[in-house]
LUMKE-730293 format. One record per residue: residue number from 1; x, y, z of N, C-alpha, C in turn. Coordinates in steps of 0.1 Angstrom, whole numbers. Example, Ala and Ser with C-alpha at 12.3 -4.5 7.8 and 13.67 -1.06 7.14 Angstrom:
! LUMKE-730293
num  n.px  n.py  n.pz  ca.px  ca.py  ca.pz  c.px  c.py  c.pz
1  132  -57  78  123  -45  78  132  -33  78
2  128  -22  71  137  -11  71  129  0  79
END
This chain:
! LUMKE-730293
num  n.px  n.py  n.pz  ca.px  ca.py  ca.pz  c.px  c.py  c.pz
1  103  -75  -228  102  -71  -214  88  -67  -211
2  83  -72  -199  69  -70  -196  68  -59  -184
3  56  -54  -184  52  -44  -173  52  -51  -160
4  60  -47  -151  61  -52  -137  67  -42  -128
5  68  -45  -115  74  -36  -106  88  -31  -110
6  90  -19  -107  103  -12  -110  107  -12  -125
7  97  -12  -133  99  -9  -148  93  5  -151
8  100  11  -160  95  24  -165  87  21  -177
9  74  26  -177  65  23  -187  60  36  -194
10  60  35  -207  54  47  -215  43  41  -222
11  32  49  -222  20  44  -230  12  56  -235
12  4  54  -245  -5  64  -250  -19  58  -247
13  -28  67  -244  -42  62  -241  -52  73  -244
14  -64  69  -244  -76  78  -244  -83  74  -231
15  -87  84  -223  -95  82  -212  -109  88  -214
16  -119  79  -214  -133  83  -215  -139  82  -201
17  -148  92  -198  -155  91  -185  -170  91  -187
18  -176  85  -178  -191  83  -179  -197  82  -165
19  -210  83  -165  -217  82  -152  -225  69  -150
20  -220  59  -157  -226  45  -156  -239  43  -164
21  -243  53  -172  -255  52  -180  -252  49  -194
22  -240  45  -197  -236  42  -211  -231  53  -220
23  -232  65  -215  -227  76  -223  -214  81  -218
24  -204  80  -226  -190  84  -222  -186  96  -231
25  -176  103  -225  -170  114  -233  -155  114  -231
26  -148  118  -241  -133  118  -241  -129  129  -231
27  -121  125  -221  -117  134  -210  -102  138  -212
28  -94  129  -217  -79  131  -218  -74  121  -228
29  -63  126  -234  -56  118  -244  -41  121  -244
30  -33  110  -245  -19  111  -247  -15  105  -260
31  -3  107  -265  1  101  -278  16  98  -277
32  21  94  -288  36  90  -289  45  101  -285
33  42  114  -289  51  125  -286  49  130  -272
34  38  127  -266  35  131  -252  29  120  -244
35  37  109  -242  31  97  -235  30  99  -220
36  22  90  -214  23  89  -199  35  80  -196
37  44  85  -189  56  77  -185  57  76  -170
38  58  64  -165  57  63  -150  65  51  -145
39  68  50  -133  74  39  -126  63  30  -121
40  63  18  -127  52  8  -124  54  3  -110
41  43  1  -102  43  -6  -90  47  3  -78
42  47  16  -80  52  25  -69  40  33  -63
43  28  29  -66  16  36  -61  13  50  -66
44  19  53  -78  17  66  -83  4  67  -92
45  -1  55  -95  -13  55  -103  -24  47  -96
46  -36  47  -101  -47  39  -95  -42  24  -95
47  -44  17  -84  -41  3  -84  -48  -5  -95
48  -60  -2  -97  -68  -10  -107  -63  -7  -121
49  -57  5  -124  -51  8  -137  -39  -1  -138
50  -30  -1  -128  -18  -9  -129  -22  -24  -130
51  -32  -29  -123  -36  -43  -125  -39  -46  -139
52  -45  -37  -146  -50  -39  -160  -38  -39  -170
53  -27  -33  -167  -16  -33  -177  -4  -42  -173
54  -5  -47  -161  6  -56  -156  7  -68  -166
55  20  -71  -169  23  -83  -178  22  -79  -193
56  18  -67  -196  18  -63  -210  32  -60  -215
57  35  -60  -228  47  -56  -234  46  -45  -244
58  57  -40  -249  57  -30  -259  48  -35  -271
59  39  -26  -276  30  -29  -287  17  -35  -283
60  16  -40  -270  3  -45  -266  -7  -34  -264
61  -19  -37  -267  -30  -27  -265  -38  -31  -253
62  -46  -21  -248  -55  -24  -237  -68  -16  -239
63  -78  -21  -233  -91  -15  -233  -99  -20  -221
64  -100  -12  -211  -106  -16  -198  -113  -5  -191
65  -122  -8  -182  -129  2  -175  -127  0  -160
66  -127  11  -153  -126  11  -138  -139  18  -133
67  -146  12  -125  -158  18  -119  -154  29  -109
68  -162  39  -107  -159  50  -98  -155  45  -84
69  -161  34  -80  -157  29  -66  -143  25  -65
70  -137  20  -76  -123  16  -76  -114  27  -81
71  -120  38  -85  -112  49  -91  -111  60  -80
72  -119  70  -81  -118  82  -72  -130  83  -63
73  -138  72  -62  -149  72  -52  -161  80  -57
74  -171  80  -48  -183  87  -50  -181  102  -49
75  -190  109  -57  -190  124  -55  -197  127  -42
76  -191  135  -33  -196  137  -20  -200  152  -19
77  -213  154  -17  -218  168  -16  -212  176  -4
78  -208  168  7  -203  175  18  -189  180  16
79  -183  177  4  -170  182  1  -171  195  -7
80  -183  200  -9  -186  213  -15  -188  223  -3
81  -180  233  -2  -180  241  10  -180  256  7
82  -186  264  16  -184  278  15  -174  283  25
83  -164  291  20  -154  296  29  -155  311  29
84  -152  318  40  -152  332  40  -141  337  30
85  -144  348  23  -134  354  14  -121  357  22
86  -122  360  35  -110  364  43  -100  352  43
87  -105  340  41  -96  329  40  -85  331  30
88  -88  339  20  -78  340  9  -70  353  10
89  -71  359  22  -63  372  24  -48  369  26
90  -40  377  20  -26  376  22  -22  391  26
91  -15  392  38  -12  405  43  -24  414  44
92  -36  408  48  -48  416  49  -55  420  36
93  -50  415  25  -56  418  12  -60  406  5
94  -72  406  0  -77  394  -7  -72  394  -22
95  -66  383  -26  -61  382  -40  -73  378  -49
96  -80  387  -55  -92  384  -63  -88  376  -76
97  -75  377  -80  -71  371  -92  -72  355  -91
98  -71  350  -79  -73  335  -78  -87  331  -76
99  -96  340  -73  -110  337  -70  -118  338  -83
100  -115  329  -92  -122  328  -105  -129  315  -106
101  -141  315  -111  -149  302  -113  -141  293  -122
102  -139  280  -117  -131  270  -125  -117  269  -121
103  -112  279  -114  -98  279  -109  -96  269  -98
104  -85  261  -98  -82  251  -88  -72  258  -79
105  -75  258  -66  -67  265  -56  -61  255  -46
106  -48  254  -45  -42  245  -35  -44  252  -21
107  -48  243  -12  -50  248  2  -44  238  12
108  -44  243  24  -39  235  35  -47  238  48
109  -50  227  55  -57  229  68  -47  231  79
110  -53  233  91  -45  236  103  -36  224  107
111  -39  212  102  -31  200  105  -20  198  95
112  -19  206  84  -9  205  74  -13  196  62
113  -26  192  62  -31  184  51  -33  192  39
114  -29  188  27  -31  195  15  -43  191  7
115  -50  201  1  -63  199  -6  -62  207  -19
116  -70  203  -28  -72  212  -40  -87  215  -41
117  -91  227  -42  -105  231  -43  -107  239  -55
118  -118  235  -63  -122  242  -75  -132  252  -71
119  -130  265  -76  -139  276  -73  -152  273  -81
120  -163  272  -74  -176  270  -80  -183  284  -82
121  -183  292  -72  -189  305  -72  -182  315  -63
122  -182  327  -66  -177  338  -58  -188  347  -54
123  -191  349  -41  -201  358  -37  -195  369  -29
124  -204  378  -24  -200  390  -17  -189  387  -6
125  -193  378  3  -184  376  14  -178  362  15
126  -182  353  5  -177  339  6  -175  333  -8
127  -167  322  -7  -164  315  -19  -168  301  -18
128  -175  295  -29  -179  281  -29  -168  273  -36
129  -163  263  -29  -152  254  -34  -157  240  -34
130  -153  232  -44  -155  218  -45  -142  211  -43
131  -141  203  -32  -129  196  -28  -129  181  -33
132  -139  177  -41  -139  164  -47  -129  163  -57
133  -123  151  -60  -115  149  -71  -123  152  -84
134  -117  158  -94  -124  161  -106  -131  149  -113
135  -126  136  -110  -132  124  -116  -140  116  -106
136  -143  122  -94  -151  115  -84  -165  113  -90
137  -170  101  -87  -183  97  -92  -184  93  -106
138  -173  92  -113  -173  89  -127  -166  75  -130
139  -171  68  -139  -165  55  -143  -154  59  -154
140  -143  52  -154  -132  55  -163  -131  44  -173
141  -128  47  -185  -126  37  -196  -114  41  -203
142  -104  33  -203  -91  35  -209  -89  26  -221
143  -84  32  -232  -80  25  -244  -67  30  -248
144  -57  21  -251  -44  26  -254  -34  15  -258
145  -22  19  -258  -11  10  -262  2  12  -254
146  9  1  -251  21  2  -244  32  6  -254
147  39  17  -252  49  22  -262  63  17  -259
148  66  16  -246  79  10  -242  79  6  -228
149  88  -3  -225  90  -8  -211  105  -10  -209
150  111  -4  -199  125  -5  -196  127  -7  -181
151  139  -12  -178  143  -12  -163  145  2  -158
152  140  4  -146  142  17  -139  156  17  -134
153  163  28  -134  176  29  -128  175  30  -113
154  185  27  -105  185  28  -91  180  41  -85
155  184  52  -91  179  65  -86  164  67  -88
156  159  62  -99  145  63  -102  137  55  -91
157  142  43  -89  136  35  -79  136  41  -65
158  148  46  -61  149  52  -48  140  65  -46
159  139  73  -57  131  85  -57  116  82  -59
160  113  70  -64  99  66  -66  92  72  -79
161  100  78  -88  95  83  -100  105  83  -111
162  100  85  -124  109  84  -136  116  97  -137
163  129  96  -141  137  107  -145  139  107  -160
164  143  118  -166  146  119  -180  134  120  -188
165  135  117  -201  124  119  -211  111  114  -206
166  101  123  -206  88  119  -202  86  118  -187
167  96  119  -179  95  118  -165  98  131  -157
168  102  130  -145  105  141  -136  119  145  -137
169  122  157  -137  136  162  -138  139  169  -125
170  151  167  -120  156  174  -108  165  186  -113
171  163  197  -107  171  209  -111  180  214  -99
END
């Protein structure tokens, strides 16, 4: 069975990231006991990632790179912003426990759009947040192996994600 639309794919990989100057560092790794399991062809992963594993079968290995342009785009300085500390007030009180450098805070604008901002600094009256994707501006290099490929069940297809082992569970 090969990797194609509406197949549940499990794989292990190492993700190396770099800035295009030849030096890469390991960013993330999965393995047989904790694989990446996903519904192929449903837009849940980078299109270029799926293009590189399409047609592979259980036991096939892969080794490919995706430039930042095809991954998460360029790092944009204008996505680093200072917000007043009062932005983080709940019932008139600022929750200082969430305002820690390195913490990622889910936020929403007036139009209902959701964002994730990483706290860069906390100052007297304001907080500096970076709304870039953590991998923005970085080239991605994946090395790994396809562990399994199976048909997705109708419920998985209708929900757009994997259920059961390694996937999403409904409670």
